[in-house]
N, C-alpha and C positions, 0 to 999 in steps of 0.2 A: 185745540184738540179735544173732543169729547172726554170725559172721565168714565164713561159708563159704557161696558161693551153693547148692551140692549140687545132685544130680539132681533131674529131676522126679519119678522114682519113689523117693527117700529120703522119709522121713516126719518131720519134725524135731517135738520138742514144744515148746512155746512156751518160750522163754527169758525171762530176768527182764528187767523194764524198762529202758531206758536214758534217760539224761538227755535226749537230743535224739529221742526217737520223736516222731511227728506227734500222738500223743492219749495223753499220759502220764496214767495213773492217772485214768480216765474210768470212767462207769458201763457196763454190759453192752452192747456193740454189737452190732444186730442187722443181718443180709445178708437183703435181700429177693430174691425171686424172680430178677429181672433181674441182680441182682448176682454170685448164685452163679452163674450160666450164664457171665458174663463173666470172672469170676475162674477157674472152670474151665476156660474156654477158653484160658486162657495156659500150661496144663500146669504151673502153678508155686503153685497155690492154697494148699497147705499151708506153703510157705516165706514167700509173701506174708502171711499172715494170722499167721504166727510172727514175723516181722520187727517187727511195730507193738508186740508184748508185750502187747495187749490181749485181753480174754474176748470171743469171738466166739460167736453163737448164730444159730438159723433157728428160725423159727416151725414148728410140727409139720406145718400144712399145706403149707409150702415142702418141706419134707424128705421128705413123703409123696407129692407129687405128681410123676408122671413127667416128668422133664426131660431134654435132651439138648443136646448140642453137634454141630457138624459136625466130620468127620474133617479135614478142612483139607489143604493142600498143593494139588498142581497136577496129582494124577494123576486116573484116572477116577472113583476113590471118593472125591473131595475133598468131595462133597455128601451122602455117607452120613453116618446118624445115630449118635452114639455117646454112650449112655447114662452119664448123669453118677452116680458113685458117691460118696457122701458119707462111707461107712461108716469107711474108713480115718481120716479126719479127726475122727469122733467117737470111734474107737478110741484115737486118739493124745491125744484132750481137748483137740485145737485148737480143736473146734466142739461146742457141743451144741444140744440141741433144747429149745424152750420151747413151752407151751402155754397159753391162756388158763384161768385158775382161778376168777376172780371173774366175777359177773353183770354188773358195770359194763363189764369188758373184752368180755365177749360182746355187750353192747349197742352198744358203740363200733363193735365189728367188723361188725353189722349194719348200722349207720349207714353206715359207710364204705364197704362193699359196694355201695353206691348210686353211688359215685364211682369206685372202683378196681376191678381183681379181687379174688377172695377172697384170694389169697396175700399182695399188697400190703396189704389191708385188715387181714388179721389182724397182720402186722408193724407196721403203723401202730398199731392198737390196742393192742397190747402194749408199743410205745414211749411212747405216750401216757401209760398208766396206769403203766408202771414205770420213766420217766425214762431211758430207754434212748437211745442213740445210734442213728441207722439209715445204713446205707449203700445208697445206691440210684442209680441211673442211669435211672430211670423219670421223664419229665418231668411226667407228671400226678401221680404219688405224689410228687414233690418239692413240687408245688404245694400239694397237701393237706397234707404233713405241716410245712411251713413255715408254713402258715396256723395249726397247731396249736402251734407254738412247738418244735417237734422239732428238735433239732441234727442235722444231715445231713453226711454225707461222701460222696464217689464212689469207684468202683473205682480211678478213677486216682488219687484221694489215697492209697490202700493201696500201690499198685503203684510210685508214686514211692517211699515209705518204702523199700520192698523195693529198690528200684534204686540205694539210697545206700550198700548194702552194698559194701564194696571189691570182694569176689569177683563181683559181678555186672556184668558187662562190657558195654560197649556193645552187643556181638554177641548177648550173651544176652538183654540188655533187648529188642533190636529183634525177636528171635525171638518172644519174649513178646508183644509188641505186634502182631506180625505175626499169630501165632495167635489173638489176641483178635479182630484185623478178620476173619480168614478164619472161624475155629469159632465166633465168637460174633455174627458180623455186627454189629459195633460200631465206630464212628468217634466221636469226641467230636463234639459239636455246635460251631460256629465261635464261640460265646459260651460256652464251658467254659473255667473259668479257668487250666486246663492243657493247652488246645488247642497253645499254642505249644510247650509242653515234648513234646507227643504227636507234633508234626510233626518236630521235631527229632530225636528218639530213633528214631522208626520210619525215618528216613531217612539215619540215621548211616551211614557209611562201614564 
């Protein structure tokens, strides 16, 4: 894990695994559409992904579909849309794009599309057939994936690992979570395992 928080516009490559990372040596981890939005909204997506030492990917339909976050802040343009640009993460090999290649993956995708939108459905289909972990903050997707035995994490799980880097101060973390709230329109539900951690961190002096 990197020992420096670095600025949001710095683009670190993935470091070596550390003994105390959250998910040491696991299969490929897929980010679904809502997770991409939430992590990007923090302005620290590259650093958050790099901090875990894991291999991350998105389904091609997630990368291809137009997504955005809000500009954030308190000014007149706070609600203006800002496009999500994943290309720097792809260029630095922090993230890769995967697509369905087998008939069974496509059939599962079609089946799951009856329950969730196509981006979550493709992510789920790939995870089911390839044994991937999925990072999701979507309640419906969570229910569908758990019912099929897929291992899950949330955006806050990843953010918490990043927050444990000594250079990530309470102020940096508070600003990242505030951006997540404002730019991603996200607050963890009361039943979230890390809701107490969120409340403490976002209200830290």
